[in-house]
Structure formats: structure tokens, C-alpha cells
LUMZA-411853 format. One line per field, with one value per residue: x, y, z of N, C-alpha, C in turn. Coordinates in steps of 0.2 Angstrom, whole numbers. Last residue first. Layout:
<atoms>
n_px <- (X,...) .
n_py <- (Y,...) .
n_pz <- (Z,...) .
ca_px <- (X,...) .
ca_py <- (Y,...) .
ca_pz <- (Z,...) .
c_px <- (X,...) .
c_py <- (Y,...) .
c_pz <- (Z,...) .
</atoms>
This chain:
<atoms>
n_px <- (596,603,594,589,575,581,586,575,567,576,573,562,557,564,550,539,534,529,522,510,511,516,512,498,497,496,483,488,484,484,471,462,454,448,460,459,447,449,458,451,442,450,456,444,440,449,461,478,488,497,509,519,533,537,529,523,512,515,501,496,499,499,509,503,514,514,520,511,498,501,505,496,484,484,488,476,467,472,469,456,451,467,478,487,482,474,484,494,500,513,517,529,526,536,537,538,553,561,570,567,555,558,567,562,552,559,564,553,550,559,558,544,550,566,576,578,567,564,571,565,547,536,537,539,526,518,526,523,513,509,517,527,536,549,550,558,562,569,582,586,596,605,613,603,596,607,608,594,593,605,601,589,583,571,571,569,572,572,570,572,569,577,588,588,601,613,620,635,640,631,625,617,624,633,626,620,632,636,626,629,640,637,629,620,610,600,596,595,589,581,573,576,577,569,572,567,569,579,575,577,581,583,596,600,592,597,612,608,603,614,625,625,627,639,646,645,643,632,638,632,624,611,599,587,576,574,567,555,547,539,548,565,580,591,599,599,605,616,609,600,593,579,567,565,553,550,535,524,516,526,533,546,557,569,581,590,607,618,636,648,656,649,631,617,600,584,571,554,545,526,514,505,502,513,529,544,559,576,591,604,615,625,634,652,666,683,696,711,722,721,714,724,733,725,720,733,735,725,717,699,691,684,680,678,687,683,666,652,646,639,640,639,650,660,661,663,675,684,685,688,703,710,714,726,736,744,752,743,739,730,720,718,712,700,693,691,682,672,670,674,664,672,684,685,687,682,682,681,691) .
n_py <- (379,371,365,370,374,383,394,396,402,416,420,425,433,442,454,447,439,426,426,432,444,456,469,475,492,499,509,527,543,558,564,567,560,551,544,535,528,522,512,504,500,491,482,475,468,462,456,455,441,434,428,417,412,404,409,424,433,451,464,476,490,510,523,539,553,571,584,583,585,569,556,552,553,542,532,530,526,513,507,507,497,487,482,475,461,455,455,467,479,490,506,516,535,546,565,577,589,600,596,599,596,583,579,582,572,561,566,564,551,544,550,544,530,527,516,503,495,496,486,475,477,472,475,491,492,493,502,515,514,511,503,504,509,511,526,533,549,554,566,578,580,570,576,580,567,556,562,560,545,540,543,532,519,514,506,513,514,528,531,544,552,562,560,553,543,542,532,542,556,561,551,543,533,539,542,531,523,531,529,514,515,521,512,500,502,509,497,482,469,466,482,494,507,509,522,523,520,508,505,488,475,467,464,478,481,472,476,486,484,477,486,493,485,481,493,496,481,474,468,450,441,443,430,423,432,443,442,440,449,452,456,461,460,466,461,451,448,458,475,480,478,487,487,500,504,510,521,526,515,500,488,483,472,466,455,448,437,425,425,420,430,438,433,431,435,432,446,444,456,459,456,454,442,432,438,429,427,420,414,419,432,441,458,462,467,466,468,481,477,470,480,490,484,479,492,498,487,488,504,507,506,495,483,471,467,467,463,468,486,498,510,517,511,506,514,526,523,522,536,544,538,543,556,553,541,527,525,520,532,537,528,532,545,541,535,546,552,544,531,514,501,494,488,485,484,495,503,522,535) .
n_pz <- (565,556,548,538,544,553,544,538,548,552,540,538,551,552,549,538,527,522,511,515,517,508,522,526,530,548,551,557,565,569,581,588,595,586,583,592,591,580,582,592,583,572,582,587,574,570,586,585,586,603,609,615,605,597,584,584,572,570,577,567,571,566,568,569,571,576,585,601,607,615,619,629,624,616,627,634,622,621,632,635,624,621,617,623,626,618,605,601,588,590,584,581,577,569,568,556,557,564,571,583,586,585,594,606,607,609,622,630,627,634,649,651,647,654,649,654,652,640,634,634,631,635,651,649,642,656,663,656,642,630,617,604,600,589,580,566,558,543,538,541,551,558,569,579,578,582,596,601,601,608,619,620,610,604,593,579,561,549,532,517,509,513,508,491,483,476,474,473,472,481,493,501,505,512,524,527,531,541,551,554,559,571,579,583,588,581,574,577,567,550,547,546,537,522,507,490,477,467,449,446,441,453,457,458,468,477,479,484,495,500,502,513,522,519,520,534,542,555,571,575,582,596,598,592,593,586,576,580,595,607,614,611,611,606,599,585,568,562,557,548,535,524,512,500,488,472,471,473,474,481,482,492,497,512,519,531,535,541,540,533,532,522,520,512,513,507,502,495,489,483,476,482,482,480,484,482,488,488,495,495,487,497,501,504,505,495,506,505,500,488,481,478,470,459,456,451,440,429,431,427,418,423,434,435,445,457,458,456,455,454,448,460,469,462,449,458,465,455,450,463,464,452,455,462,455,468,478,490,493,485,490,501,499,492,503,513,504,501,513,513,511,501,506,523,536,549,561,557,558) .
ca_px <- (593,606,598,595,576,577,589,580,565,576,580,565,553,567,557,540,539,531,529,511,510,519,514,503,494,499,485,485,485,486,479,463,458,444,455,465,449,444,461,459,440,446,461,449,436,449,454,472,485,492,505,509,529,539,528,530,515,515,507,492,506,496,507,505,510,516,517,516,502,495,507,504,484,482,491,481,466,471,477,459,451,459,473,491,489,473,479,493,494,510,514,526,528,532,539,533,547,554,571,577,558,552,568,569,551,555,569,556,544,560,564,547,544,560,576,585,569,562,576,568,553,537,534,545,533,517,525,532,517,506,515,522,533,545,552,551,563,563,578,582,588,604,615,608,592,602,613,597,588,606,604,589,590,572,567,575,568,578,566,576,566,570,589,587,595,610,614,636,645,632,629,614,617,635,630,617,628,640,626,624,641,642,627,627,616,605,601,594,595,584,574,567,580,569,575,567,567,576,578,574,584,576,591,604,592,589,608,612,600,606,623,622,619,634,645,642,648,635,635,637,628,617,603,593,577,580,574,558,549,538,547,558,575,588,601,599,605,616,613,606,595,586,570,569,554,551,543,528,513,522,532,538,558,563,577,585,602,613,632,640,656,657,637,621,606,588,579,560,549,534,522,506,497,509,523,539,553,570,582,603,608,625,629,643,662,676,691,706,723,725,712,718,734,725,718,728,740,725,723,704,694,685,682,673,688,686,671,652,651,637,637,635,642,657,660,658,671,683,682,681,696,706,708,720,732,740,755,748,743,735,721,721,720,705,695,697,690,675,670,676,665,665,683,682,691,680,687,680,688) .
ca_py <- (384,376,361,368,370,378,390,395,397,410,419,420,426,438,453,452,445,427,424,423,441,449,468,470,488,496,504,523,536,554,561,571,564,556,548,540,533,527,517,507,504,497,487,478,475,468,456,456,447,433,433,415,417,405,401,420,428,444,460,469,487,504,518,532,548,561,582,582,590,574,560,553,558,546,532,533,533,519,507,511,506,490,484,482,463,456,452,462,477,483,502,511,531,539,559,572,584,602,594,602,602,587,576,586,582,562,563,573,558,543,551,553,534,528,521,507,496,501,493,476,477,469,468,483,492,488,494,512,516,518,502,496,511,508,525,528,544,553,558,576,581,569,574,583,572,558,563,567,550,542,547,540,521,521,503,511,514,523,532,536,547,563,559,559,543,550,529,535,552,563,556,551,531,536,548,537,522,532,536,516,512,525,519,500,500,515,503,489,473,464,474,491,503,509,516,525,527,510,509,495,481,470,460,475,486,470,468,486,491,474,481,497,488,476,491,500,485,473,473,455,437,447,435,419,425,442,444,435,450,447,449,461,455,472,458,457,447,450,469,483,475,483,486,494,504,506,521,532,519,504,491,483,476,465,464,449,443,428,426,415,425,434,440,429,436,430,443,444,453,459,459,460,445,431,437,434,423,423,413,412,432,434,450,464,463,468,467,481,481,468,474,492,486,474,488,501,487,483,500,507,511,493,492,473,463,474,461,463,480,491,504,519,515,502,509,526,526,515,531,545,537,535,556,554,547,529,525,516,529,542,528,524,544,546,531,539,556,547,536,519,506,497,496,485,484,493,497,512,529) .
ca_pz <- (572,559,554,535,538,559,550,534,543,557,542,533,550,556,550,544,526,532,509,511,523,509,515,527,526,541,551,551,564,565,582,582,598,589,578,591,599,581,578,593,590,572,578,591,579,566,579,588,583,595,606,615,608,602,588,581,578,567,579,569,567,572,565,575,566,575,579,598,606,613,613,629,632,613,620,638,630,616,631,639,623,623,612,623,632,626,607,602,594,587,590,580,582,570,572,560,554,560,562,580,588,582,588,602,606,601,615,627,625,628,645,649,645,656,648,654,659,642,633,639,627,631,650,652,639,651,666,656,650,632,625,607,604,593,586,570,565,546,539,534,552,550,563,577,575,577,591,601,598,600,619,619,614,608,600,583,566,552,538,524,506,516,514,496,487,476,472,474,470,473,491,498,500,507,520,525,526,536,550,550,554,565,576,575,593,584,570,580,572,560,545,552,541,528,511,497,480,473,454,445,436,450,454,451,464,475,477,477,491,501,498,507,523,519,514,531,541,550,567,574,581,592,598,593,598,594,573,579,587,601,616,611,616,611,607,588,574,560,562,550,542,526,520,502,494,476,470,473,467,479,478,494,493,509,518,527,536,538,544,533,535,518,522,516,512,512,500,502,488,489,473,483,484,476,486,478,488,485,494,497,488,492,500,502,506,493,502,505,508,494,485,483,475,464,457,455,446,435,428,433,416,417,435,430,437,456,459,462,453,458,443,455,473,468,451,454,469,459,445,460,468,454,454,466,456,461,473,485,498,487,483,501,503,488,498,515,507,495,510,513,516,500,503,515,533,542,560,561,556) .
c_px <- (596,604,604,598,582,576,587,584,570,573,580,570,556,562,557,547,542,538,535,517,510,519,518,504,499,497,488,487,481,487,479,471,463,447,452,463,453,445,456,459,445,445,456,452,440,445,455,469,479,490,500,506,520,537,529,528,520,516,509,501,501,500,504,503,510,512,519,515,509,500,503,509,495,484,489,486,471,469,477,466,455,459,467,483,489,479,477,488,494,505,510,524,524,534,534,538,544,549,565,574,564,554,562,568,555,551,565,562,549,554,564,552,544,555,567,581,576,564,570,572,557,543,535,542,538,524,522,528,521,510,514,517,530,543,548,554,557,564,574,577,582,595,613,612,598,600,610,602,592,600,606,592,591,577,566,569,570,572,570,572,569,564,582,588,594,604,610,626,641,634,628,620,616,629,633,618,624,636,631,623,634,640,631,626,621,611,604,598,591,589,577,569,575,574,572,567,567,577,574,576,580,576,585,599,596,589,601,610,602,603,617,622,619,627,641,641,643,640,638,635,634,622,606,600,584,581,580,565,555,540,541,555,568,580,597,598,603,613,613,612,602,586,574,570,558,553,543,533,518,521,526,537,549,562,572,585,596,608,623,634,650,658,644,629,613,596,582,565,554,538,529,513,497,501,517,532,550,563,581,596,608,618,628,640,656,671,685,700,714,725,715,714,730,729,718,724,736,729,722,709,700,692,686,677,684,687,676,659,650,639,635,634,637,649,655,658,663,677,680,680,689,701,705,713,728,738,753,750,746,743,730,723,722,712,702,698,694,684,675,671,667,662,677,682,689,686,683,685,688) .
c_py <- (382,380,367,364,365,372,382,390,394,404,413,417,420,431,448,450,449,433,425,423,432,445,460,468,482,491,503,514,533,550,556,570,569,561,553,546,537,530,523,514,507,503,494,484,478,472,462,457,449,440,431,421,416,408,399,415,425,439,452,466,480,497,509,527,542,560,574,579,590,580,566,555,557,553,538,533,536,526,513,512,510,498,485,485,472,459,452,460,470,481,494,507,524,537,551,568,579,597,598,601,605,594,582,586,585,570,563,570,565,550,549,553,543,530,522,515,500,500,498,482,478,471,464,478,488,489,491,505,513,519,510,495,505,508,518,526,542,546,558,568,580,573,574,583,576,564,562,567,556,545,547,541,529,520,509,510,512,523,526,537,540,559,559,555,549,548,538,536,543,558,556,555,537,534,546,542,526,527,536,523,513,520,523,508,496,509,507,494,480,468,473,484,501,505,517,518,529,517,508,498,487,473,462,468,481,474,467,480,491,478,477,492,491,478,486,498,491,479,471,460,443,442,440,423,421,436,441,437,444,447,449,455,459,466,465,456,452,447,459,480,480,483,483,494,498,506,515,529,523,512,493,486,477,473,462,455,443,434,427,418,421,430,437,434,432,432,439,441,452,454,459,462,451,438,437,433,430,420,420,410,423,432,446,459,464,465,468,476,480,470,471,485,488,478,481,497,491,483,495,503,510,499,492,480,468,473,467,460,474,486,497,511,515,505,504,519,524,518,524,540,538,534,547,553,548,537,528,517,523,536,530,525,536,545,535,536,550,550,540,525,512,501,499,489,482,492,494,507,522) .
c_pz <- (578,565,558,543,537,551,552,540,542,553,547,537,545,555,555,546,534,529,518,509,520,514,514,520,527,537,547,556,559,566,577,582,593,592,580,589,597,587,579,590,591,577,578,587,583,570,577,583,586,594,600,613,607,608,593,586,578,574,573,569,569,566,567,570,569,571,576,589,602,613,612,623,630,620,619,632,632,618,626,635,627,623,614,618,629,630,615,606,595,592,587,586,579,575,571,561,558,557,559,573,584,581,582,597,604,602,610,622,624,625,637,646,643,650,649,652,660,651,637,640,634,627,642,650,641,646,661,660,650,637,625,615,608,600,590,574,565,550,544,536,548,550,557,569,573,575,584,597,597,598,612,618,614,614,604,590,572,558,541,528,513,514,516,502,492,480,474,470,469,471,483,495,498,502,514,522,523,530,543,546,548,560,569,573,588,589,574,579,576,560,553,550,545,532,518,502,485,474,461,451,438,442,450,453,457,469,475,474,484,496,495,500,514,520,513,521,536,548,561,571,578,589,594,595,598,596,581,578,586,594,611,610,616,615,611,595,577,566,559,556,542,532,524,510,496,482,474,474,467,473,480,488,492,504,513,525,531,540,539,537,538,523,522,518,515,509,508,500,493,488,477,478,481,474,481,481,487,487,492,495,490,492,495,504,502,496,501,502,508,500,489,486,481,472,462,460,450,442,433,431,421,415,428,430,434,447,456,461,458,457,447,450,465,471,456,453,466,464,450,455,464,456,452,463,458,461,468,480,495,490,482,494,502,492,492,506,509,496,504,510,517,506,501,512,525,539,554,558,560) .
</atoms>
């Protein structure tokens, strides 16, 4: 067991052991777990059918960590909701609720900050503050479900942070959110995005074959990728594509490649041709993302003409590709922008 000293990060087996350790009957664990992960309580006092003595003994050893809403923005364009949350130690993270016909999708953060250093991303500018606990990942989903009164059906781990840099907490969160004693969200409705930590791609494919994997690619070759993503200095494109191929063959699922289109950097027709050659024969989908400008960087969004031409070349090579629909553009819904803006306004930037 990792060093997560909070009650909402304990799985059912661990919670049962802790309940027994404080001298209570083991069946109390299921009651406590249900209050935490189905009724989504904010304090131990809400556990009506759990004796006060049991609650007190448990919470003496294990605090109840989660997230506290600081700000909320609602898009006037498409109803997207952006949440800025504070953690118990004052760190800030953000989450997004996107409403689709197929259900409510929540994009959650896995770290407070990020150390991956991707050049076009606002999340990485202040660096990494710390990893998040499983409870803090879970409570983003819980807080949004409580705030809206609507069920969350899909989860995307694509907010602030690199999920595979917080691997065990990520895995614990997936196990618990898909647990029948919790919200019981199907693992097939969960997507995890990584910038490409190769050993963890293999480990994740073995551990969660039902979960969709998205890899942030953003360039068609090593030279260009190193300019945009420092992780490319550690893992070459050949290694990354071998890991992607392993995921596809191990899980039988299609892999997604995220490709942010940056004006005059990676959006030319020859780049599309190189990308098509790179992924040829692999069961994949390419998600083309018009990059969100960050004022500290000089990257600009590709023009519509270039985006359409890029997409056309991929389609001509029979590669499944779409241009991501921009959600919540009027509320700065892209990763890291809200957190960074709040810190600047409050003088903590």
C-alpha cells in the first residue's frame, strides 16, 4: 500500500482491515465505503448508520481529503463547465465537465502542476508541486456530480499533470471508480492520456486492457518532437511506436494519438505525409487539436486552411482522424489556463 494517509484513498480490502484494526465489525467497512464513494459525503458526520465511535476512531487515523471548489465558469457557447479546485494543502488543480449526447464527460487532473515541460502547455510552466492522491482524483468527479446533480458517465485523465508520472495513484483511482461498491463507471468509458512514458505504456496495457489510451504525439519524427516535448529526449519515436503497437495487440483496442497543430511548426503537408507513414497499419485514431495559444510561448494556432489540408492528407491514406471540437473556448477551458490565471490575479503567480 502506498503512503496515502486518507480514508477515501483506501480500497475496500484496506478499509475493511482498518475497521477491524480499530475494534469494529468488518461489515462497517462496506457502510463507510458506500458513504464515501456512492453517497459522496463531505464529512464523517453524514454517515448516519455508522456509530460515532467507529467514525471517530477511523477519522483519527485517516483524514478525509478531497477538493474544494474555488471558482466555476460556465461556457455560454456549449455549456462546458470549468472548475478550479483547491486541495487540502492549498494547491490548485482544475477539472472540466463536457456535456455530450452520449453523457457527461469529466476531464480530471492527476498532479498539481507538471514536470514534463511540453512547450505549448500552460500546465507545465510553474513545474510540479506534487502528485495527487487517489482520493483527490476521485473527488473531482464526485464534486462535479454533486454540483450538477447529474451522473458522470465518462472520465478523461487529461487535465493538469502527466498521469503515468503518478502511476500507482492513477491505477488505484481507476480500480475504485469502476468498483461496483462505488460509482461503477465502466473502464471502457475511461481514457488516460500520456506524453509517452514508454515503460508505463506496457504496464498499463497489461493492467487495464479495457481502458482507452491516448498518446500525445504532436510531431511526426524525433527531431521535431524533441523541440516540443522534452520526454522525446528520453524515449525515441521508434520505442514509443513499439509500445503503442503493444497496447493495440495486447488490448484489441484502438489507440488515440493527440496531435496539436502549431502554425508553421508541425502543420505542413509534408508533416501530414510523415505522420501517415509513421502510423500506417496501426489501429489508431488521430485527434488533431488546434493548439491553444499560451502568452509565454510564441506558438500560434494553425489556420483553418492548413488544418483541413492536414486532415485531408491523413484521410487520403485511410487513417481515421478528426479535428477536436473546441469546448468552452470562452472560459479558457484548456489545461492549465484557469489555474494559472487565478494565481496571477491573486498575486501568487
